[in-house]
The first five atom37 places (N, CA, C, CB, O) and aatype in JSON, in Angstrom:
{
  "aatype": [12, 15, 16, 17, 1, 16, 8, 0, 1, 17, 16, 6, 3, 3, 0, 0, 0, 0, 10, 0, 0, 10, 11, 5, 15, 7, 10, 15, 19, 0, 9, 13, 0, 0, 1, 6, 7, 10, 3, 0, 5, 1, 9, 18, 19, 17, 1, 1, 1, 10, 6, 14, 1, 16, 7, 13, 19, 6, 10, 0, 14, 15, 16, 0, 10, 3, 10, 1, 3, 0, 15, 1, 7, 13, 6, 19, 0, 10, 1, 4, 7, 8, 10, 19, 1, 10, 0, 6, 1, 13, 3, 0, 3, 0, 10, 1, 1, 10, 19, 0, 19, 10, 6, 7, 5, 4],
  "atom_mask": [
    [1, 1, 1, 1, 1],
    [1, 1, 1, 1, 1],
    [1, 1, 1, 1, 1],
    [1, 1, 1, 1, 1],
    [1, 1, 1, 1, 1],
    [1, 1, 1, 1, 1],
    [1, 1, 1, 1, 1],
    [1, 1, 1, 1, 1],
    [1, 1, 1, 1, 1],
    [1, 1, 1, 1, 1],
    [1, 1, 1, 1, 1],
    [1, 1, 1, 1, 1],
    [1, 1, 1, 1, 1],
    [1, 1, 1, 1, 1],
    [1, 1, 1, 1, 1],
    [1, 1, 1, 1, 1],
    [1, 1, 1, 1, 1],
    [1, 1, 1, 1, 1],
    [1, 1, 1, 1, 1],
    [1, 1, 1, 1, 1],
    [1, 1, 1, 1, 1],
    [1, 1, 1, 1, 1],
    [1, 1, 1, 1, 1],
    [1, 1, 1, 1, 1],
    [1, 1, 1, 1, 1],
    [1, 1, 1, 0, 1],
    [1, 1, 1, 1, 1],
    [1, 1, 1, 1, 1],
    [1, 1, 1, 1, 1],
    [1, 1, 1, 1, 1],
    [1, 1, 1, 1, 1],
    [1, 1, 1, 1, 1],
    [1, 1, 1, 1, 1],
    [1, 1, 1, 1, 1],
    [1, 1, 1, 1, 1],
    [1, 1, 1, 1, 1],
    [1, 1, 1, 0, 1],
    [1, 1, 1, 1, 1],
    [1, 1, 1, 1, 1],
    [1, 1, 1, 1, 1],
    [1, 1, 1, 1, 1],
    [1, 1, 1, 1, 1],
    [1, 1, 1, 1, 1],
    [1, 1, 1, 1, 1],
    [1, 1, 1, 1, 1],
    [1, 1, 1, 1, 1],
    [1, 1, 1, 1, 1],
    [1, 1, 1, 1, 1],
    [1, 1, 1, 1, 1],
    [1, 1, 1, 1, 1],
    [1, 1, 1, 1, 1],
    [1, 1, 1, 1, 1],
    [1, 1, 1, 1, 1],
    [1, 1, 1, 1, 1],
    [1, 1, 1, 0, 1],
    [1, 1, 1, 1, 1],
    [1, 1, 1, 1, 1],
    [1, 1, 1, 1, 1],
    [1, 1, 1, 1, 1],
    [1, 1, 1, 1, 1],
    [1, 1, 1, 1, 1],
    [1, 1, 1, 1, 1],
    [1, 1, 1, 1, 1],
    [1, 1, 1, 1, 1],
    [1, 1, 1, 1, 1],
    [1, 1, 1, 1, 1],
    [1, 1, 1, 1, 1],
    [1, 1, 1, 1, 1],
    [1, 1, 1, 1, 1],
    [1, 1, 1, 1, 1],
    [1, 1, 1, 1, 1],
    [1, 1, 1, 1, 1],
    [1, 1, 1, 0, 1],
    [1, 1, 1, 1, 1],
    [1, 1, 1, 1, 1],
    [1, 1, 1, 1, 1],
    [1, 1, 1, 1, 1],
    [1, 1, 1, 1, 1],
    [1, 1, 1, 1, 1],
    [1, 1, 1, 1, 1],
    [1, 1, 1, 0, 1],
    [1, 1, 1, 1, 1],
    [1, 1, 1, 1, 1],
    [1, 1, 1, 1, 1],
    [1, 1, 1, 1, 1],
    [1, 1, 1, 1, 1],
    [1, 1, 1, 1, 1],
    [1, 1, 1, 1, 1],
    [1, 1, 1, 1, 1],
    [1, 1, 1, 1, 1],
    [1, 1, 1, 1, 1],
    [1, 1, 1, 1, 1],
    [1, 1, 1, 1, 1],
    [1, 1, 1, 1, 1],
    [1, 1, 1, 1, 1],
    [1, 1, 1, 1, 1],
    [1, 1, 1, 1, 1],
    [1, 1, 1, 1, 1],
    [1, 1, 1, 1, 1],
    [1, 1, 1, 1, 1],
    [1, 1, 1, 1, 1],
    [1, 1, 1, 1, 1],
    [1, 1, 1, 1, 1],
    [1, 1, 1, 0, 1],
    [1, 1, 1, 1, 1],
    [1, 1, 1, 1, 1]
  ],
  "atom_positions": [
    [[0.85, -1.19, 0.0], [0.0, 0.0, 0.0], [0.88, 1.24, 0.0], [-0.96, 0.01, 1.23], [1.91, 1.28, 0.68]],
    [[0.49, 2.25, -0.75], [1.25, 3.49, -0.82], [1.25, 4.19, 0.52], [0.69, 4.4, -1.9], [0.24, 4.18, 1.24]],
    [[2.37, 4.81, 0.87], [2.46, 5.46, 2.17], [1.55, 6.68, 2.28], [3.89, 5.88, 2.44], [1.13, 7.03, 3.39]],
    [[1.22, 7.32, 1.16], [0.32, 8.47, 1.25], [-1.07, 8.06, 1.73], [0.22, 9.17, -0.1], [-1.82, 8.89, 2.24]],
    [[-1.41, 6.81, 1.56], [-2.71, 6.32, 2.04], [-2.72, 6.08, 3.54], [-3.09, 5.04, 1.31], [-3.78, 6.08, 4.17]],
    [[-1.54, 5.89, 4.13], [-1.48, 5.53, 5.54], [-0.86, 6.59, 6.44], [-0.71, 4.27, 5.69], [-1.08, 6.57, 7.65]],
    [[-0.1, 7.52, 5.89], [0.55, 8.55, 6.7], [-0.43, 9.65, 7.1], [1.73, 9.15, 5.94], [-1.18, 10.17, 6.27]],
    [[-0.4, 9.98, 8.37], [-1.24, 11.07, 8.85], [-0.72, 12.41, 8.32], [-1.28, 11.09, 10.4], [-1.5, 13.3, 7.99]],
    [[0.6, 12.52, 8.23], [1.22, 13.72, 7.66], [2.01, 13.29, 6.44], [2.14, 14.46, 8.69], [2.81, 12.35, 6.51]],
    [[1.78, 13.97, 5.33], [2.46, 13.61, 4.09], [3.83, 14.25, 4.0], [1.63, 14.0, 2.9], [4.03, 15.41, 4.38]],
    [[4.77, 13.49, 3.49], [6.04, 14.06, 3.05], [5.82, 14.57, 1.63], [7.21, 13.0, 3.13], [4.76, 14.35, 1.05]],
    [[6.81, 15.24, 1.09], [6.7, 15.69, -0.3], [6.55, 14.5, -1.24], [7.94, 16.54, -0.69], [5.8, 14.56, -2.22]],
    [[7.27, 13.41, -0.95], [7.16, 12.2, -1.77], [5.76, 11.59, -1.7], [8.2, 11.17, -1.34], [5.22, 11.15, -2.71]],
    [[5.18, 11.57, -0.49], [3.81, 11.06, -0.33], [2.83, 11.88, -1.17], [3.38, 11.08, 1.15], [1.99, 11.34, -1.88]],
    [[2.97, 13.2, -1.08], [2.07, 14.09, -1.82], [2.23, 13.91, -3.32], [2.33, 15.55, -1.43], [1.25, 13.87, -4.06]],
    [[3.47, 13.8, -3.78], [3.71, 13.6, -5.21], [3.09, 12.3, -5.69], [5.23, 13.6, -5.51], [2.52, 12.24, -6.78]],
    [[3.19, 11.25, -4.88], [2.59, 9.96, -5.24], [1.07, 10.06, -5.28], [3.03, 8.87, -4.25], [0.43, 9.5, -6.17]],
    [[0.48, 10.76, -4.32], [-0.97, 10.94, -4.28], [-1.45, 11.73, -5.49], [-1.4, 11.64, -2.98], [-2.46, 11.4, -6.1]],
    [[-0.71, 12.8, -5.84], [-1.08, 13.6, -7.0], [-0.95, 12.81, -8.3], [-0.23, 14.85, -7.07], [-1.75, 12.98, -9.22]],
    [[0.05, 11.96, -8.36], [0.2, 11.1, -9.54], [-0.98, 10.12, -9.63], [1.54, 10.32, -9.48], [-1.5, 9.87, -10.72]],
    [[-1.39, 9.58, -8.49], [-2.54, 8.65, -8.48], [-3.81, 9.39, -8.88], [-2.71, 8.01, -7.08], [-4.65, 8.84, -9.6]],
    [[-3.96, 10.62, -8.42], [-5.12, 11.44, -8.8], [-5.15, 11.64, -10.31], [-5.09, 12.8, -8.07], [-6.17, 11.43, -10.96]],
    [[-4.02, 12.05, -10.85], [-3.95, 12.3, -12.29], [-4.25, 11.03, -13.08], [-2.56, 12.83, -12.67], [-4.99, 11.07, -14.06]],
    [[-3.68, 9.92, -12.66], [-3.89, 8.65, -13.36], [-5.34, 8.19, -13.28], [-2.97, 7.56, -12.77], [-5.85, 7.56, -14.2]],
    [[-6.01, 8.53, -12.17], [-7.4, 8.1, -11.99], [-8.35, 8.79, -12.96], [-7.84, 8.37, -10.57], [-9.38, 8.22, -13.34]],
    [[-8.01, 10.02, -13.36], [-8.9, 10.79, -14.22], [-10.1, 11.36, -13.49], [0.0, 0.0, 0.0], [-11.0, 11.92, -14.11]],
    [[-10.12, 11.23, -12.17], [-11.24, 11.71, -11.36], [-11.02, 13.15, -10.93], [-11.42, 10.82, -10.13], [-9.9, 13.66, -10.98]],
    [[-12.09, 13.8, -10.52], [-11.96, 15.13, -9.93], [-11.33, 14.96, -8.55], [-13.35, 15.86, -9.84], [-11.31, 13.86, -7.99]],
    [[-10.81, 16.05, -8.01], [-10.22, 16.0, -6.67], [-11.25, 15.53, -5.65], [-9.66, 17.38, -6.26], [-10.95, 14.68, -4.82]],
    [[-12.46, 16.07, -5.72], [-13.5, 15.71, -4.75], [-13.83, 14.22, -4.78], [-14.77, 16.52, -5.0], [-13.93, 13.58, -3.73]],
    [[-13.99, 13.68, -5.96], [-14.35, 12.26, -6.08], [-13.17, 11.38, -5.67], [-14.78, 11.92, -7.53], [-13.36, 10.38, -4.97]],
    [[-11.96, 11.74, -6.09], [-10.78, 10.97, -5.72], [-10.59, 10.98, -4.21], [-9.53, 11.54, -6.42], [-10.34, 9.94, -3.6]],
    [[-10.7, 12.16, -3.59], [-10.53, 12.27, -2.14], [-11.57, 11.43, -1.4], [-10.64, 13.75, -1.7], [-11.23, 10.73, -0.45]],
    [[-12.81, 11.49, -1.84], [-13.86, 10.69, -1.19], [-13.56, 9.2, -1.34], [-15.24, 11.01, -1.78], [-13.72, 8.44, -0.39]],
    [[-13.15, 8.79, -2.52], [-12.84, 7.37, -2.76], [-11.7, 6.89, -1.88], [-12.5, 7.14, -4.23], [-11.71, 5.76, -1.4]],
    [[-10.7, 7.76, -1.67], [-9.52, 7.38, -0.9], [-9.63, 7.71, 0.59], [-8.3, 8.07, -1.47], [-8.72, 7.41, 1.37]],
    [[-10.73, 8.32, 1.0], [-10.91, 8.69, 2.4], [-10.01, 9.84, 2.83], [0.0, 0.0, 0.0], [-9.54, 9.88, 3.97]],
    [[-9.78, 10.78, 1.91], [-8.91, 11.92, 2.17], [-9.71, 13.21, 2.23], [-7.83, 12.02, 1.1], [-10.85, 13.28, 1.75]],
    [[-9.11, 14.23, 2.82], [-9.68, 15.57, 2.79], [-9.24, 16.22, 1.48], [-9.24, 16.42, 4.04], [-8.04, 16.31, 1.21]],
    [[-10.17, 16.66, 0.68], [-9.85, 17.27, -0.62], [-8.92, 18.47, -0.45], [-11.12, 17.69, -1.34], [-8.08, 18.71, -1.32]],
    [[-9.06, 19.22, 0.63], [-8.22, 20.39, 0.84], [-6.74, 20.01, 0.96], [-8.66, 21.14, 2.11], [-5.87, 20.77, 0.54]],
    [[-6.47, 18.84, 1.51], [-5.08, 18.37, 1.6], [-4.48, 18.22, 0.2], [-5.02, 17.01, 2.37], [-3.33, 18.59, -0.03]],
    [[-5.27, 17.68, -0.71], [-4.8, 17.52, -2.08], [-4.58, 18.87, -2.75], [-5.8, 16.67, -2.9], [-3.57, 19.09, -3.41]],
    [[-5.53, 19.79, -2.57], [-5.39, 21.12, -3.16], [-4.14, 21.83, -2.65], [-6.64, 21.96, -2.87], [-3.41, 22.45, -3.42]],
    [[-3.9, 21.74, -1.34], [-2.74, 22.41, -0.75], [-1.45, 21.86, -1.35], [-2.73, 22.23, 0.79], [-0.57, 22.61, -1.75]],
    [[-1.35, 20.54, -1.4], [-0.13, 19.94, -1.94], [0.0, 20.18, -3.43], [-0.12, 18.44, -1.67], [1.12, 20.35, -3.93]],
    [[-1.09, 20.21, -4.14], [-1.01, 20.48, -5.58], [-0.48, 21.89, -5.82], [-2.39, 20.31, -6.24], [0.33, 22.1, -6.72]],
    [[-0.94, 22.86, -5.01], [-0.43, 24.23, -5.14], [1.06, 24.3, -4.83], [-1.21, 25.18, -4.21], [1.79, 25.07, -5.45]],
    [[1.51, 23.49, -3.87], [2.93, 23.51, -3.49], [3.82, 22.86, -4.55], [3.13, 22.8, -2.16], [4.92, 23.34, -4.81]],
    [[3.34, 21.77, -5.15], [4.21, 20.96, -5.99], [4.06, 21.17, -7.49], [3.97, 19.55, -5.7], [5.01, 20.94, -8.24]],
    [[2.92, 21.61, -7.93], [2.72, 21.74, -9.37], [2.85, 23.2, -9.79], [1.34, 21.19, -9.77], [2.39, 24.09, -9.08]],
    [[3.47, 23.44, -10.93], [3.59, 24.81, -11.4], [2.21, 25.41, -11.64], [4.42, 24.88, -12.68], [1.3, 24.72, -12.1]],
    [[2.07, 26.66, -11.33], [0.77, 27.34, -11.45], [0.58, 27.86, -12.86], [0.67, 28.51, -10.44], [1.31, 28.74, -13.32]],
    [[-0.39, 27.3, -13.54], [-0.78, 27.81, -14.85], [-2.29, 27.92, -14.86], [-0.27, 26.88, -16.0], [-2.98, 27.22, -14.12]],
    [[-2.79, 28.79, -15.68], [-4.23, 28.99, -15.75], [-4.97, 27.88, -16.45], [0.0, 0.0, 0.0], [-6.15, 27.66, -16.19]],
    [[-4.29, 27.15, -17.33], [-4.96, 26.16, -18.13], [-4.25, 24.82, -18.04], [-5.06, 26.62, -19.57], [-3.03, 24.75, -17.94]],
    [[-5.03, 23.78, -18.09], [-4.48, 22.44, -18.18], [-4.45, 22.01, -19.63], [-5.28, 21.45, -17.32], [-3.48, 21.43, -20.1]],
    [[-5.52, 22.29, -20.34], [-5.64, 21.77, -21.69], [-6.48, 22.72, -22.53], [-6.26, 20.36, -21.68], [-7.45, 23.31, -22.05]],
    [[-6.1, 22.86, -23.77], [-6.9, 23.61, -24.73], [-7.01, 22.73, -25.95], [-6.25, 25.02, -25.07], [-6.01, 22.43, -26.61]],
    [[-8.24, 22.31, -26.25], [-8.42, 21.36, -27.35], [-9.56, 21.83, -28.25], [-8.7, 19.95, -26.82], [-10.56, 22.35, -27.76]],
    [[-9.41, 21.65, -29.55], [-10.52, 21.97, -30.45], [-11.69, 21.05, -30.17], [-10.09, 21.85, -31.93], [-11.52, 19.88, -29.83]],
    [[-12.86, 21.57, -30.31], [-14.05, 20.77, -30.05], [-15.1, 21.04, -31.11], [-14.61, 21.05, -28.65], [-15.36, 22.19, -31.45]],
    [[-15.69, 20.0, -31.63], [-16.79, 20.16, -32.58], [-18.11, 19.77, -31.94], [-16.54, 19.33, -33.84], [-19.16, 19.82, -32.6]],
    [[-18.08, 19.37, -30.68], [-19.28, 18.9, -30.01], [-19.97, 20.0, -29.22], [-18.94, 17.76, -29.08], [-20.79, 19.72, -28.35]],
    [[-19.66, 21.24, -29.5], [-20.24, 22.34, -28.75], [-21.6, 22.74, -29.32], [-19.3, 23.54, -28.75], [-21.83, 22.65, -30.52]],
    [[-22.47, 23.17, -28.45], [-23.77, 23.66, -28.86], [-23.69, 25.2, -28.85], [-24.92, 23.13, -27.9], [-24.08, 25.84, -27.88]],
    [[-23.2, 25.76, -29.93], [-23.02, 27.2, -30.02], [-23.87, 27.76, -31.15], [-21.53, 27.55, -30.23], [-23.96, 27.15, -32.22]],
    [[-24.49, 28.88, -30.92], [-25.36, 29.48, -31.93], [-24.58, 30.06, -33.11], [-26.21, 30.55, -31.3], [-24.99, 29.89, -34.26]],
    [[-23.46, 30.74, -32.83], [-22.76, 31.48, -33.86], [-21.64, 30.7, -34.55], [-22.19, 32.71, -33.27], [-21.17, 31.12, -35.6]],
    [[-21.22, 29.6, -33.97], [-20.05, 28.9, -34.53], [-20.27, 27.41, -34.51], [-18.77, 29.26, -33.76], [-20.89, 26.86, -33.6]],
    [[-19.75, 26.76, -35.53], [-19.87, 25.3, -35.56], [-18.68, 24.65, -34.86], [-19.96, 24.8, -37.01], [-18.7, 23.46, -34.57]],
    [[-17.66, 25.45, -34.59], [-16.48, 24.92, -33.9], [-16.18, 25.8, -32.7], [-15.25, 24.85, -34.85], [-16.65, 26.94, -32.61]],
    [[-15.39, 25.26, -31.8], [-15.03, 26.04, -30.62], [-13.91, 25.36, -29.87], [0.0, 0.0, 0.0], [-13.18, 24.54, -30.42]],
    [[-13.79, 25.72, -28.61], [-12.74, 25.18, -27.75], [-13.34, 24.76, -26.42], [-11.62, 26.22, -27.54], [-14.35, 25.3, -25.97]],
    [[-12.69, 23.78, -25.81], [-12.96, 23.43, -24.43], [-11.68, 23.69, -23.67], [-13.45, 21.94, -24.28], [-10.61, 23.2, -24.06]],
    [[-11.78, 24.45, -22.59], [-10.63, 24.76, -21.77], [-10.85, 24.13, -20.4], [-10.4, 26.31, -21.65], [-11.77, 24.5, -19.68]],
    [[-9.99, 23.17, -20.05], [-10.08, 22.51, -18.75], [-9.11, 23.2, -17.8], [-9.75, 20.98, -18.86], [-7.9, 23.21, -18.03]],
    [[-9.65, 23.78, -16.75], [-8.82, 24.47, -15.78], [-8.26, 23.49, -14.76], [-9.63, 25.57, -15.07], [-8.78, 22.38, -14.6]],
    [[-7.2, 23.89, -14.1], [-6.53, 23.0, -13.14], [-7.47, 22.46, -12.08], [-5.39, 23.73, -12.46], [-7.34, 21.31, -11.67]],
    [[-8.42, 23.26, -11.65], [-9.29, 22.84, -10.56], [-10.48, 22.02, -11.05], [-9.78, 24.04, -9.81], [-11.35, 21.67, -10.25]],
    [[-10.52, 21.71, -12.33], [-11.56, 20.83, -12.82], [-12.69, 21.5, -13.57], [0.0, 0.0, 0.0], [-13.5, 20.81, -14.2]],
    [[-12.77, 22.82, -13.52], [-13.81, 23.52, -14.28], [-13.53, 23.37, -15.77], [-13.86, 25.02, -13.88], [-12.38, 23.36, -16.2]],
    [[-14.59, 23.24, -16.55], [-14.47, 23.15, -17.99], [-15.2, 24.35, -18.6], [-15.06, 21.81, -18.53], [-16.37, 24.57, -18.32]],
    [[-14.49, 25.11, -19.42], [-15.06, 26.3, -20.06], [-15.17, 26.02, -21.55], [-14.19, 27.57, -19.79], [-14.19, 25.64, -22.18]],
    [[-16.35, 26.19, -22.11], [-16.56, 25.99, -23.54], [-16.66, 27.36, -24.2], [-17.85, 25.14, -23.81], [-17.38, 28.25, -23.74]],
    [[-15.92, 27.51, -25.29], [-15.85, 28.8, -25.98], [-16.19, 28.65, -27.44], [-14.46, 29.42, -25.82], [-15.95, 27.61, -28.05]],
    [[-16.75, 29.7, -28.0], [-16.95, 29.75, -29.44], [-15.59, 29.9, -30.1], [-17.91, 30.92, -29.84], [-14.61, 30.21, -29.44]],
    [[-15.55, 29.69, -31.4], [-14.28, 29.82, -32.11], [-13.72, 31.24, -31.95], [-14.46, 29.49, -33.61], [-12.5, 31.42, -31.87]],
    [[-14.59, 32.23, -31.91], [-14.19, 33.6, -31.64], [-14.67, 33.96, -30.24], [-14.77, 34.6, -32.71], [-15.84, 33.72, -29.9]],
    [[-13.79, 34.52, -29.43], [-14.17, 34.87, -28.07], [-13.37, 36.08, -27.63], [-13.94, 33.69, -27.1], [-12.35, 36.43, -28.23]],
    [[-13.83, 36.72, -26.58], [-13.18, 37.9, -26.01], [-12.11, 37.44, -25.02], [-14.23, 38.85, -25.32], [-12.44, 36.9, -23.96]],
    [[-10.84, 37.63, -25.36], [-9.74, 37.15, -24.53], [-9.74, 37.8, -23.15], [-8.4, 37.41, -25.23], [-9.43, 37.13, -22.16]],
    [[-10.07, 39.07, -23.06], [-10.1, 39.74, -21.76], [-11.2, 39.16, -20.87], [-10.32, 41.26, -21.93], [-11.0, 38.95, -19.67]],
    [[-12.35, 38.89, -21.46], [-13.44, 38.28, -20.69], [-13.03, 36.89, -20.22], [-14.73, 38.21, -21.53], [-13.34, 36.5, -19.1]],
    [[-12.35, 36.15, -21.07], [-11.89, 34.82, -20.69], [-10.9, 34.9, -19.53], [-11.24, 34.1, -21.89], [-10.98, 34.11, -18.6]],
    [[-9.96, 35.86, -19.57], [-9.0, 36.02, -18.47], [-9.72, 36.29, -17.15], [-8.02, 37.17, -18.78], [-9.37, 35.72, -16.12]],
    [[-10.72, 37.17, -17.19], [-11.47, 37.49, -15.98], [-12.22, 36.25, -15.47], [-12.47, 38.64, -16.25], [-12.23, 35.98, -14.27]],
    [[-12.84, 35.52, -16.37], [-13.57, 34.31, -15.99], [-12.64, 33.28, -15.37], [-14.27, 33.72, -17.2], [-12.96, 32.69, -14.34]],
    [[-11.49, 33.06, -16.0], [-10.53, 32.09, -15.47], [-10.06, 32.51, -14.07], [-9.32, 31.95, -16.43], [-9.94, 31.67, -13.18]],
    [[-9.79, 33.8, -13.88], [-9.36, 34.28, -12.56], [-10.41, 33.98, -11.5], [-9.08, 35.78, -12.61], [-10.07, 33.55, -10.4]],
    [[-11.67, 34.2, -11.83], [-12.75, 33.92, -10.88], [-12.84, 32.42, -10.58], [-14.09, 34.44, -11.42], [-12.9, 32.01, -9.42]],
    [[-12.85, 31.61, -11.64], [-12.99, 30.17, -11.46], [-11.79, 29.58, -10.72], [-13.15, 29.47, -12.81], [-11.98, 28.76, -9.82]],
    [[-10.58, 29.98, -11.07], [-9.39, 29.48, -10.39], [-9.35, 29.94, -8.93], [-8.13, 29.95, -11.12], [-8.81, 29.24, -8.07]],
    [[-9.93, 31.1, -8.66], [-9.96, 31.59, -7.28], [-10.87, 30.77, -6.38], [0.0, 0.0, 0.0], [-10.76, 30.85, -5.15]],
    [[-11.76, 29.98, -6.96], [-12.65, 29.11, -6.19], [-12.0, 27.8, -5.79], [-13.9, 28.83, -6.98], [-12.55, 27.05, -4.98]],
    [[-10.85, 27.51, -6.35], [-10.2, 26.22, -6.1], [-9.31, 26.24, -4.9], [-9.4, 25.79, -7.29], [-8.7, 25.23, -4.56]]
  ]
}
């Protein structure tokens, strides 16, 4: 059994292993934490300490969007799990403000 599952206090190695398991699981932090019997805040704290801070995790073209003005768009997955769907044309300043608000909730 991994030590991060049994240690009351995580070392940096424990946290890195837990974050790797989270990433591999493909689950949200909340679902992963509940499944593992962990406090989600512990994961968020360690993720902020160990992972470089960027506003975006992934930017991928998407054709599955339901948009009135565009047949294509983007899906932006933020670090904290929020998914933002955008039209092919969007206001970059508005997106920056939205990302700041959403990331501030994590």
